[in-house]
C-alpha positions in Angstrom: 2.9 -29.7 -18.7 6.4 -28.6 -17.6 7.9 -32.2 -17.6 11.5 -31.2 -18.1 12.2 -28.9 -15.2 11.8 -29.6 -11.5 8.2 -28.0 -10.7 9.4 -27.4 -7.1 12.3 -25.5 -8.2 10.1 -23.2 -10.5 8.0 -22.5 -7.4 10.8 -21.5 -4.9 11.2 -17.9 -3.9 14.2 -16.3 -2.7 15.0 -16.0 1.1 12.4 -13.1 1.3 8.6 -12.2 1.1 6.8 -11.7 -2.2 6.0 -7.9 -3.2 2.3 -7.4 -3.8 2.0 -3.6 -4.2 3.3 -2.7 -7.4 2.9 0.5 -9.9 3.8 -0.6 -13.3 3.9 2.4 -15.7 3.1 1.3 -19.0 4.9 3.0 -21.9 3.5 2.8 -25.6 5.2 0.2 -27.8 7.6 -1.3 -25.6 6.4 -4.7 -24.8 4.6 -3.2 -21.8 1.3 -5.3 -22.3 3.1 -8.3 -22.0 4.5 -7.4 -18.5 1.0 -6.2 -17.8 -0.2 -9.8 -18.5 2.3 -11.0 -16.0 0.8 -8.7 -13.4 -2.9 -9.6 -14.3 -2.0 -13.3 -13.9 -0.3 -12.9 -10.7 -2.8 -10.6 -8.8 -5.9 -12.6 -10.3 -4.9 -15.8 -9.0 -4.2 -14.4 -5.5 -7.4 -12.0 -5.3 -5.4 -8.9 -5.3 -6.7 -5.7 -6.0 -6.2 -3.6 -9.3 -6.4 -0.1 -10.1 -8.8 0.1 -13.1 -10.3 2.6 -15.4 -13.4 2.5 -17.8 -11.1 1.3 -20.7 -7.5 0.4 -21.3 -6.4 3.8 -20.5 -6.8 5.3 -17.1 -7.0 9.1 -17.7 -4.3 9.0 -20.5 -3.0 11.6 -21.8 -3.9 13.5 -18.9 -1.4 13.1 -15.7 -3.1 10.2 -13.5 -5.8 11.1 -11.1 -7.8 9.0 -8.5 -10.9 10.5 -10.4 -9.7 8.5 -13.5 -10.3 5.3 -11.8 -13.0 3.1 -10.6 -13.7 3.5 -6.8 -11.5 1.1 -4.8 -14.0 1.6 -1.8 -11.3 1.6 0.7 -9.4 -1.3 -0.4 -5.8 -0.6 -0.6 -4.8 -1.3 -4.3 -2.2 -3.9 -5.1 -1.5 -3.2 -8.9 -1.7 -0.4 -11.3 -0.6 -1.7 -14.8 -2.7 0.0 -17.2 -1.7 2.9 -19.7 -1.6 6.1 -17.5 0.6 9.1 -17.3 3.2 9.4 -14.3 2.0 11.8 -11.8 4.1 11.5 -8.6 1.9 13.0 -5.9 -1.2 10.9 -6.9 0.8 7.7 -7.4 2.8 8.1 -4.1 -0.4 8.4 -2.4 -2.0 5.3 -3.6 1.3 3.4 -3.8 3.4 4.7 -0.9 7.3 4.4 -1.7 8.0 2.7 1.8 5.8 -0.4 0.8 5.5 -0.4 -3.0 7.8 -1.1 -5.9 7.8 1.2 -9.0 8.6 -0.5 -12.3 8.6 0.7 -16.0 10.0 -0.4 -19.3 12.0 1.5 -22.2 12.9 0.6 -25.8 15.4 2.0 -27.9 14.0 5.5 -29.1 14.6 4.7 -32.9 12.5 1.5 -32.8 9.8 2.8 -30.3 9.3 6.0 -32.2 8.9 4.2 -35.6 6.4 1.7 -33.9 4.4 4.5 -32.3 4.3 6.6 -35.3 2.8 4.0 -37.5 0.6 2.2 -35.0 -0.8 5.6 -34.3 -1.2 6.7 -38.0 0.7 9.9 -37.5 1.1 9.9 -41.2 -2.5 10.5 -41.6 -2.9 12.6 -38.8 -0.3 15.2 -40.3 -1.5 14.4 -43.8 1.6 12.7 -45.0 -0.2 9.5 -46.3 -0.2 6.1 -44.9 3.0 4.5 -46.1 4.7 3.3 -43.3 8.4 4.4 -44.6 7.6 7.7 -46.7 5.2 9.4 -44.1 7.8 9.2 -41.2 10.4 10.6 -43.5 8.0 13.4 -44.6 7.4 14.0 -40.9 10.9 14.1 -40.0 12.0 16.5 -42.7 11.2 19.3 -40.4 9.2 17.8 -37.5 6.2 19.6 -36.0 5.6 22.8 -34.1 4.6 22.9 -30.5 1.1 23.7 -31.3 0.9 20.5 -33.7 1.4 18.3 -30.7 -2.3 18.5 -30.1 -3.6 17.6 -33.7 -5.3 14.2 -32.3 -5.5 12.7 -28.7 -2.8 10.3 -29.8 -0.3 12.9 -31.3 1.0 14.0 -27.7 3.3 11.0 -28.5 4.6 12.7 -31.6 7.7 13.7 -30.1 9.6 11.8 -27.1 6.7 9.4 -26.2 8.5 7.7 -23.5 9.3 10.9 -21.7 5.6 11.8 -22.2 4.3 8.6 -20.4 6.7 9.1 -17.6 5.4 12.7 -17.0 7.8 15.1 -18.4 5.9 18.2 -19.6 6.2 18.4 -23.4 7.1 22.1 -22.9 10.5 21.3 -21.8 11.5 19.0 -24.7 14.1 21.2 -25.8 15.4 22.3 -22.4 18.8 20.3 -21.5 18.6 21.1 -17.9 15.0 20.3 -17.5 15.5 16.9 -19.3 18.6 15.9 -17.2 17.0 16.8 -14.0 13.6 14.7 -14.9 15.8 11.8 -15.6 17.5 12.1 -12.2 13.9 12.6 -10.7 12.8 9.3 -12.4 15.7 7.3 -11.0 14.7 8.1 -7.5 11.0 7.2 -8.2 11.6 3.7 -10.1 13.0 0.6 -8.5 13.6 -1.0 -12.0 13.5 0.3 -15.4 13.3 -2.5 -17.7 14.8 -2.9 -21.3 12.8 -4.2 -24.3 15.8 -5.3 -25.9 16.8 -7.6 -23.1 13.4 -8.7 -22.3 14.2 -12.0 -20.6 16.9 -10.4 -18.6 14.4 -7.7 -17.4 11.7 -10.2 -16.2 14.4 -12.3 -14.3 15.6 -8.9 -12.7 12.1 -8.1 -12.0 11.6 -11.6 -10.4 14.6 -11.1 -8.0 13.3 -7.6 -7.1 9.8 -8.6 -6.3 10.9 -12.1 -4.7 8.6 -14.0 -7.1 9.0 -17.6 -8.5 9.8 -18.6 -12.1 6.3 -19.6 -12.6 5.2 -16.2 -11.8 7.1 -14.4 -14.5 6.0 -16.8 -17.4 5.0 -14.8 -20.5 4.2 -14.8 -24.1 4.9 -11.8 -26.4 1.6 -10.0 -27.1 0.7 -7.3 -29.6 3.6 -8.0 -31.9 3.3 -5.9 -35.0 3.0 -7.5 -38.5 6.0 -6.9 -40.9 4.0 -4.8 -43.4 3.6 -2.2 -41.0 7.2 -1.5 -40.4 9.2 1.3 -42.0 12.3 0.4 -43.9 15.3 2.5 -42.1 17.6 3.9 -44.6 20.0 7.1 -45.2 19.5 9.5 -42.5 16.4 8.3 -40.9 17.6 6.7 -37.8 19.7 9.7 -36.9 16.8 12.1 -37.4 14.6 10.0 -35.0 17.3 10.3 -32.5 17.5 14.1 -33.1 13.8 14.8 -32.9 13.5 12.6 -29.8 16.6 13.9 -27.9 14.9 13.8 -24.5 14.2 9.9 -25.0 17.6 9.1 -26.4 19.1 10.8 -23.0 16.5 8.7 -21.2 17.4 5.4 -22.8 21.0 5.8 -22.6 20.9 6.5 -18.7 18.7 3.9 -17.9 20.3 1.2 -20.3 23.4 1.8 -18.3 21.7 1.5 -14.8 20.0 -1.7 -15.9 23.3 -3.5 -16.6 24.8 -2.1 -13.2 21.7 -3.8 -11.4 22.6 -7.1 -13.2 26.1 -6.8 -12.3 25.3 -6.3 -8.6 23.1 -9.6 -8.7 26.1 -11.6 -9.1 26.4 -15.0 -10.9 23.1 -16.3 -9.7 21.4 -13.9 -11.9 22.7 -15.8 -14.8 22.0 -19.2 -13.4 18.3 -17.8 -13.0 18.4 -16.4 -16.6 19.6 -19.9 -17.9 16.9 -21.8 -15.9 14.2 -19.2 -17.1 15.1 -19.7 -21.0 14.8 -23.5 -20.5 11.5 -23.0 -18.9 10.3 -20.7 -21.7 11.4 -23.4 -24.4 9.3 -26.2 -22.7 6.4 -23.7 -22.3 6.1 -22.9 -26.0 6.7 -26.7 -27.0 3.7 -27.8 -24.7 1.3 -24.9 -25.1 1.5 -23.3 -28.5 1.4 -23.9 -32.3 1.7 -21.4 -34.9 1.5 -17.6 -34.5 -1.8 -16.0 -36.1 -2.8 -12.5 -36.9 -5.7 -11.3 -35.0 -7.5 -7.9 -34.3 -6.2 -6.5 -30.8 -8.1 -3.2 -31.1 -10.6 -1.8 -33.6 -8.5 -1.7 -36.7 -5.3 -2.8 -35.2 -3.8 -6.3 -35.8 -0.9 -8.2 -34.1 0.6 -11.8 -34.3 -0.4 -14.1 -31.3 0.3 -17.7 -30.7 -2.6 -20.5 -31.0 -3.0 -23.0 -28.3 -1.8 -26.4 -28.9 -5.1 -28.4 -29.4 -3.6 -31.3 -27.5 -3.4 -29.2 -24.2 -6.2 -30.0 -21.7 -7.5 -29.5 -18.2 -5.5 -27.1 -15.9 -2.5 -27.2 -18.4 -4.9 -25.6 -20.8 -6.0 -22.9 -18.5 -2.5 -21.9 -17.5 -1.6 -21.7 -21.3 -4.7 -19.9 -22.4 -4.2 -17.0 -19.8 -0.7 -16.2 -21.2 -2.3 -15.1 -24.3 -5.3 -13.4 -23.5 -5.4 -10.0 -24.8 -5.5 -6.9 -22.6 -8.8 -5.6 -23.4 -10.3 -9.0 -22.5 -8.4 -9.3 -19.2 -9.4 -5.7 -18.2 -12.9 -6.5 -18.9 -12.8 -9.7 -16.8 -11.1 -7.8 -13.9 -13.6 -5.1 -13.8 -16.5 -7.7 -13.6 -14.6 -9.5 -10.7 -13.9 -6.2 -8.9 -17.4 -4.8 -9.6 -18.5 -5.3 -6.0 -15.6 -3.2 -4.9 -15.9 -0.5 -7.5 -19.1 1.2 -7.8 -18.0 4.0 -10.1 -15.6 7.0 -10.4 -14.7 9.3 -7.5 -13.0 12.7 -7.2 -9.9 12.9 -5.1 -8.4 15.8 -3.0 -5.0 15.3 -4.4 -4.4 18.6 -6.4 -1.9 18.6 -9.3 0.4 21.5 -9.6 -0.5 24.0 -12.4 1.7 23.5 -15.6 3.9 26.4 -16.6 2.7 28.5 -19.6 5.6 28.0 -22.0 6.5 26.0 -25.1 9.4 24.1 -26.2 10.5 26.8 -28.4 11.4 28.9 -25.4 14.5 26.6 -25.1 16.9 25.8 -27.9 19.3 23.2 -26.4 17.8 20.4 -28.2 16.3 22.2 -31.2 15.8 19.8 -34.0 18.3 20.1 -36.8 17.4 17.4 -39.2 19.6 15.7 -41.9 18.4 15.5 -45.6 16.3 12.4 -46.1 
């Protein structure tokens, strides 16, 4: 299948041992499903153990607890890469920091918030209609009050969605010191924060961190939205998204800087790896896939996906096919595969701290001050 590139080179690891205990904290609408597919294929092919829930969400939007998972039955988990909410104590218990790698991914908050807003249907949740552009404009004319963040299960993402997934309590969204302290905390917790806008650079950096091979990080973009669902940015819309999601902006700006610092520390070999990987992806696309089609990925949710090249057969066809398996399908398959290890949910002795009884209106540092739109 990959006739234009030396296969042995693609399989070569750096002078280190591959990492096999990885916590990937998925964030919404950042390309995280594509990264999860990489981990699914890697762990599946090696018989490694996944933390799984009963569906695509592991306890979300509650902070992660062992009671949300299917019982690992004494097996040390290798991967957590389903949607859940960061919870240090429980996650550090299952994935000890001294022998695990912690990874997440961020996207520019303007594009990510627009994607979350329309994918989750917040226009209809807040009675603003279903038009992709007008509903988000109506929302951002004044934002919402603290109490309205609970209008629907998904509406906890209606402000600073990446910070929410990463565990910052929404009560602190307007508290400058709390936000900055939490960013510093996340920097200590995560070994790599990937950036959606630099996806290929991100997966090559991940390859080097995990001591994996080029073949291990093969991927095809999944869950790509169709153009009709996107809002049109004009006037002050972009600026208001930044103001409403100030905590996410600070988060993104910080880790965008650390991302490029990490690349700089890798030296020129990083760019040699990047060039090799891009050539590999070109060959992969040419051999594996045809035109993109629109398919239903979740009930009522549609996305673009590539169709398999009908001329691909045998082992190559299986390799290509797994690249485009939807997350729901892969998780269902893994649950069946691990059934003998996972008889059902269990409770945990890991106790979370009580949440403070405040609201974001207590702090005014990042109080929303919209421009007219």
